[in-house]
Each structure stands twice: as structure tokens, then as C-alpha cells.
C-alpha positions in Angstrom: -31.8 32.2 5.0 -31.6 28.9 6.0 -30.2 26.4 3.1 -30.1 22.5 3.6 -27.1 21.2 2.3 -27.3 17.6 0.8 -24.2 15.7 -0.2 -24.1 12.5 -2.0 -21.4 11.1 0.1 -19.5 11.6 3.6 -16.0 12.5 3.5 -13.7 14.5 6.6 -15.1 17.9 5.0 -18.5 17.2 5.2 -20.4 19.5 7.8 -21.6 17.7 10.3 -24.5 20.5 11.6 -28.4 20.2 11.9 -28.3 21.3 7.8 -26.4 18.8 6.5 -27.7 15.5 5.1 -25.6 12.5 3.5 -27.1 10.5 0.8 -30.6 10.3 1.9 -34.5 11.3 1.0 -35.8 15.0 2.9 -36.7 13.5 7.0 -40.4 15.1 6.2 -41.4 13.8 9.9 -38.0 15.9 11.7 -37.4 18.6 8.8 -35.9 21.7 10.3 -37.3 24.9 9.0 -35.1 26.2 5.8 -35.7 28.1 2.5 -33.4 26.3 0.1 -32.1 22.8 -0.5 -28.5 22.8 -1.8 -26.9 19.5 -3.6 -23.7 19.8 -3.4 -21.2 17.0 -5.6 -17.5 17.5 -5.6 -16.8 14.6 -7.7 -18.1 14.1 -11.4 -18.6 9.7 -10.7 -21.4 11.1 -7.9 -23.3 13.0 -10.4 -25.7 9.9 -10.9 -26.6 10.2 -7.6 -26.9 14.0 -7.0 -29.4 13.7 -9.4 -32.0 11.2 -7.4 -31.0 12.9 -4.8 -32.6 16.2 -6.3 -35.5 14.5 -7.7 -36.2 13.2 -4.0 -35.7 16.8 -2.4 -38.4 18.4 -4.5 -41.0 16.6 -2.2 -40.0 19.8 -0.3 -41.5 22.7 -0.5 -38.5 24.5 -1.2 -36.3 25.1 -4.2 -33.9 23.0 -4.9 -30.6 23.4 -6.6 -27.6 21.0 -8.0 -24.1 22.3 -7.9 -20.9 21.9 -6.7 -16.9 21.6 -8.5 -17.9 18.5 -10.2 -20.2 20.5 -12.4 -17.1 22.9 -13.1 -18.6 25.8 -11.4 -16.7 28.6 -10.3 -16.8 28.8 -6.8 -17.7 32.2 -4.8 -17.0 33.9 -1.7 -15.8 31.4 1.1 -18.7 31.1 4.2 -17.1 29.2 7.0 -19.5 26.0 7.8 -21.5 26.3 4.6 -20.3 23.7 2.2 -17.2 22.1 4.8 -17.3 21.3 8.1 -16.4 23.7 10.6 -12.3 24.7 11.2 -11.7 24.0 7.4 -11.1 27.7 5.2 -10.0 28.5 1.8 -8.6 31.5 1.5 -7.8 31.7 -2.2 -9.0 30.2 -5.2 -7.4 28.9 -8.6 -3.9 28.2 -9.7 -1.8 30.4 -12.2 -0.6 26.4 -13.3 -2.4 25.1 -16.1 -1.9 21.1 -15.5 -3.1 18.2 -18.2 -4.7 16.3 -15.0 -6.4 19.3 -12.5 -9.7 21.3 -13.4 -8.6 23.8 -10.9 -7.6 26.4 -13.6 -10.0 25.2 -16.2 -12.8 26.0 -13.4 -11.8 28.8 -11.3 -9.2 30.7 -13.8 -6.5 32.4 -12.5 -4.9 33.1 -8.8 -7.8 35.2 -6.4 -6.8 35.6 -3.1 -10.3 36.0 -0.8 -10.7 37.5 2.7 -8.8 35.2 5.1 -11.4 33.5 7.4 -10.2 31.2 10.6 -9.9 28.3 10.5 -7.3 25.1 11.6 -6.8 22.9 7.9 -6.3 25.1 4.7 -7.9 23.5 1.5 -6.3 26.5 -1.1 -5.4 25.2 -4.7 -2.2 26.9 -4.4 -1.3 28.7 -1.1 2.0 29.4 -2.1 1.4 31.1 -5.4 -0.2 33.9 -3.5 1.4 36.9 -2.7 4.1 36.7 0.5 1.8 39.1 2.6 -1.1 36.9 1.9 0.9 33.8 2.9 2.2 35.7 5.9 -1.1 36.7 6.9 -2.7 32.8 6.5 0.0 31.8 8.5 -0.8 34.4 12.0 -4.1 33.5 11.3 -2.8 30.0 12.1 -1.0 30.3 14.6 -4.3 31.4 16.9 -5.8 28.9 16.2 -7.2 26.5 19.1 -6.0 23.3 16.8 -2.7 22.6 15.3 -3.2 23.3 11.7 -3.3 21.4 8.6 -2.6 22.4 5.3 -4.1 19.5 3.2 -5.1 22.0 -0.2 -1.2 21.2 -1.2 1.7 23.4 -1.4 3.5 23.4 -4.5 7.3 22.2 -3.7 8.7 24.2 -6.7 7.6 27.8 -4.7 8.5 26.5 -1.5 10.9 29.1 0.3 13.0 28.8 4.0 10.7 31.2 4.8 8.1 29.4 4.7 9.5 26.4 6.1 10.1 28.0 9.1 6.8 29.8 9.6 5.2 26.0 9.8 7.7 24.6 11.9 6.8 28.1 14.1 2.9 27.3 14.1 3.5 23.8 14.3 1.6 22.4 11.6 0.4 18.9 12.4 0.4 17.6 8.5 1.2 19.6 5.4 0.6 18.4 1.4 2.9 18.7 -1.3 2.2 16.8 -4.8 4.4 14.5 -6.9 1.7 14.6 -10.1 4.2 14.0 -13.0 7.9 13.3 -13.5 9.2 16.9 -13.4 8.1 17.3 -10.1 10.4 15.0 -8.6 13.9 17.5 -8.2 11.9 20.3 -6.7 10.3 17.6 -4.6 13.8 16.6 -3.2 14.6 20.6 -2.9 11.7 21.3 -0.8 12.3 18.2 1.1 15.8 19.5 2.0 14.5 22.7 2.8 12.0 21.7 5.0 14.7 19.6 6.9 16.8 22.4 7.1 14.2 24.5 9.1 13.8 21.7 11.8 11.0 19.5 9.9 12.1 15.8 10.7 10.4 12.3 8.6 9.6 10.9 11.7 7.2 13.2 12.6 4.8 12.4 9.6 3.9 16.0 8.9 5.6 16.0 5.5 3.2 14.4 3.4 2.7 14.5 -0.3 0.3 13.6 -3.1 1.5 11.1 -5.6 -0.9 11.1 -8.9 -1.2 7.6 -10.3 -3.6 6.0 -12.8 -3.6 8.1 -15.6 -3.0 7.3 -19.6 0.0 5.3 -20.0 0.8 5.1 -16.3 2.1 1.2 -14.9 2.0 -0.2 -11.5 5.4 -0.5 -11.5 5.8 3.3 -12.5 3.7 4.3 -9.4 5.4 2.0 -7.1 8.4 3.8 -7.6 7.4 7.3 -7.7 5.5 6.5 -3.7 9.1 4.8 -3.0 10.9 7.9 -4.4 8.3 10.1 -2.8 10.1 8.6 0.9 13.3 8.7 -0.1 12.6 12.8 -0.4 11.7 12.9 2.9 7.9 12.8 2.8 5.0 9.9 3.6 3.5 9.5 0.4 -0.7 9.3 -0.4 -1.6 7.8 -3.8 -4.0 9.4 -5.6 -6.4 7.7 -7.9 -7.0 9.5 -11.6 -10.3 8.6 -12.7 -11.5 11.1 -15.0 -11.5 10.7 -19.4 -9.9 7.3 -19.0 -12.0 4.3 -18.6 -9.8 1.6 -17.4 -10.9 -2.4 -17.4 -12.7 -3.7 -14.3 -9.7 -5.8 -13.6 -7.3 -2.9 -14.2 -9.2 -0.6 -11.7 -8.7 -3.5 -9.3 -5.2 -3.3 -9.4 -5.3 0.3 -9.3 -7.3 0.5 -6.5 -5.7 -2.7 -4.6 -2.0 -0.5 -4.9 -3.6 3.1 -3.3 -5.4 0.7 -0.8 -1.8 -0.7 0.1 0.0 2.8 0.6 -3.5 4.3 2.3 -3.6 2.0 5.3 -1.5 3.4 7.9 0.0 0.1 9.0 0.5 -1.1 5.7 2.1 2.1 4.9 4.5 2.3 8.0 6.0 -1.1 6.6 6.5 -0.1 2.9 8.0 3.6 4.5 10.7 1.5 6.7 11.6 -0.9 3.9 12.6 1.6 1.2 14.3 4.0 4.4 16.1 0.6 5.2 17.0 0.1 1.5 18.1 3.1 1.1 20.6 3.3 4.1 21.6 0.1 3.0 22.7 1.1 -0.3 24.9 4.3 1.4 26.0 2.1 3.5 27.4 -0.3 0.6 28.9 2.7 -1.5 30.8 4.1 1.4 32.7 0.4 1.3 30.3 -1.2 4.0 30.6 -5.3 4.5 27.3 -6.6 2.6 27.7 -9.9 5.3 26.6 -7.1 8.0 23.7 -6.3 6.2 22.8 -9.6 5.5 22.9 -10.4 9.5 21.1 -7.9 10.8 18.0 -7.9 8.2 14.6 -6.4 9.1 12.6 -8.4 11.7 8.9 -8.0 12.1 7.6 -7.0 16.0 4.3 -9.7 14.7 6.7 -12.6 13.6 9.0 -12.0 16.6 6.9 -10.8 20.0 10.3 -11.3 21.8 12.1 -8.1 20.8 11.4 -5.5 22.9 12.7 -2.0 23.0 15.1 -1.7 25.5 14.5 2.3 26.0 10.9 2.0 26.4 10.1 -1.4 27.2 7.4 -1.8 24.4 7.0 -4.5 21.6 9.0 -3.1 18.6 10.7 -4.6 15.2 14.5 -4.5 15.0 16.5 -3.1 12.0 20.1 -3.5 11.2 22.7 -2.4 13.4 24.7 0.7 11.9 27.6 0.7 13.7 26.9 1.7 17.2 23.5 2.0 16.6 20.3 -0.2 16.7 17.2 0.9 15.9 13.7 -0.5 17.1 11.0 0.0 14.9 7.5 0.8 16.7 4.5 0.8 14.4 1.1 2.6 15.1 -1.8 3.5 13.4 -0.5 6.6 12.1 2.9 5.4 10.9 5.9 4.6 13.2 7.9 5.8 15.6 11.7 4.9 15.8 13.9 4.8 18.9 17.9 4.6 18.4 20.0 2.8 21.3 23.6 3.4 20.9 25.7 0.3 21.8 29.3 0.2 22.2 31.4 -3.4 21.5 33.8 -4.8 24.1 35.6 -8.4 23.6 33.0 -9.1 21.0 29.5 -8.4 23.7 27.5 -5.7 22.5 27.0 -3.6 26.0 23.7 -1.5 26.2 24.5 2.0 27.3 20.9 2.7 27.7 20.8 0.1 30.6 24.2 1.5 32.4 24.4 3.9 35.4 
């Protein structure tokens, strides 16, 4: 059966084949042969657009159905390429937790494992809650994929074990996402970051990411900013997720929350914020060890844009120079995906700093 899938908006996971249509009426003059039309809706705020699309697609003389997660309908077996782009896969549905802010347990019920289908991007609701045999089988499937794996569905920090982190390192996962939704999630997140580092993952690789929920009832911008900074201190790159269900904030409040979200989503801005957080954390640790605060004041954080004369002595590219840490100077290169850190070791002789990288 040939099914045309109609979506109210395009996301990274939206299919891109000839039977996928994005927020458009049916192309009657160039319509491929189809047997059914499915209007798939992921977000509740897209329901009005989806209803309009369903009416427009009724002009096609085939059955038109509308459904998806936005309507609270439980999902069935996963069929690759049907409602998700090829390369995305779902190996389990549901979650044993019953978090007040999450609709998964209400929609899908308890955890159930599905047949494992090939794909490099795993979208499971709570993969680590599955049996060890199932998780191991998923890692083995990811190992044979031609592209580096992504685990964007989310990993529960509380359930992370050292062997999970070891497998993620072995399969060379490009990115894996944990979650910091409520205050009680922070300590497990810190413990997960420690496990990941012990198994060879590094903060500088930008593979350790974390969804940070914000904007729910009772939350404030200051509290959200602190959670985002704490996520960096735990060793993860934060990705803010704006809570939009039930509450109806004023237009001004929504603009404030979206501005905060954008300030941490844009890669170049997020890189600066993360660098500043790490910089402050290292300075605090330096002072706690009895370091001289005047040294921090002299070092400072210098912007490569404001000071284009700063070039990394290791690679010769424009960089931002960070505070001198003893006999090390850090040069920070900003990229669209984050930042790269080069540490240049120096030694001091007769009050002159000599660059060891340039010595023969």
C-alpha cells in the first residue's frame, strides 16, 4: 500500500521521499499514485494546521486519516521510513516513569521492547530502561551502521552503568542526550558525567549532551539559567527544551523564554556561554586552592573577534586566549558546532614566557 504522509512542519526527522508532503495542499497535477493519506501530527500546537491540511487533502479520492503523538494515540510497531526519515529507528516504546511533564507514559503505557530495525539515530523514549540484552543488541546494531550513531531519544542518567558508557565509546557515538528536567535529576546527571569521563568520553568532543526543561509553572529565567550552567559544570552541552503544555503564558513571557532558549541553542552563542561557565568554574577552583586572584584579573577572557591579533601558536588560526593556568595557556577556537581547545605549554625563564611548542 502506498501512503502519502502529510506533515504540518518539517523537522530533522521528517521523511524526504516522494510520498512526504510538508504543510501543502495536494499537488493534483503531479500527484503520485497513492492508496491513503495520513496527516501525522507530533506537536499539539500544530493540530489546527493539521485539520486544515486534512480538509485540503480530502480533494484526493482516497481515505484521509489524521493521527500522531499530538492526539495521545499509542504508537504501533516501528516501520522504517514511514513517518521518520530513513536512518532513524525506534527499538522500544513507553517508559516506566510517570513524570508529570511527560506524555509518554500516558500515551504509550509501560515499557515494551520492539524488534530492532537498522538505523543510526535511536529515538527510544527510555532506552536504558530496557533489558540489558536488548540494550546490548541495540549497541551491536549501531556498531554496523555506516554513519556514526546518534542517541537523540534521551538516556536516563540514573540508569547509566559503566558498561553502557564503555559501549557508547566503542561504537563512537557522535552525540548522546541525557535529561535534566527537575531538580532531583542533577545529582544523577553529575554521577553520569563522572562515569562517562571515566570511560574515556570528553567534554571537548561535544558528544555528551543534555536536554534541559524550562518554562514550566513556577520556573523562572534565573533558575533556568542556573540549570543550564550547572549542566555545563556536570560535563554536558545543554539543549534547552521549552515546556509549552497546559500553561498559557503571556506573549511577553513567551518571548522572554524563547529568547533564553535561542541564546543557548545557537551554536556560536552556546559555545561562548559554555566557555565562560568552564572559565568561571576553573577560576573558582583555583581560588579555593589558595591561588592569587590578581592572576585571574590579569589573564581574563579575550574575544577573538575583539582581538583579531590573537592567534593560536599551535595551529596559527584566530583564537580567544583564556586565563594562564600555571604553565599552560588555552586558546579557544569557536566553530558552529561548539569550540575547540588547544593547550599550549609554556615555561618561565627570567620573567620571560617561552613557548615550548615553538622550541626545536
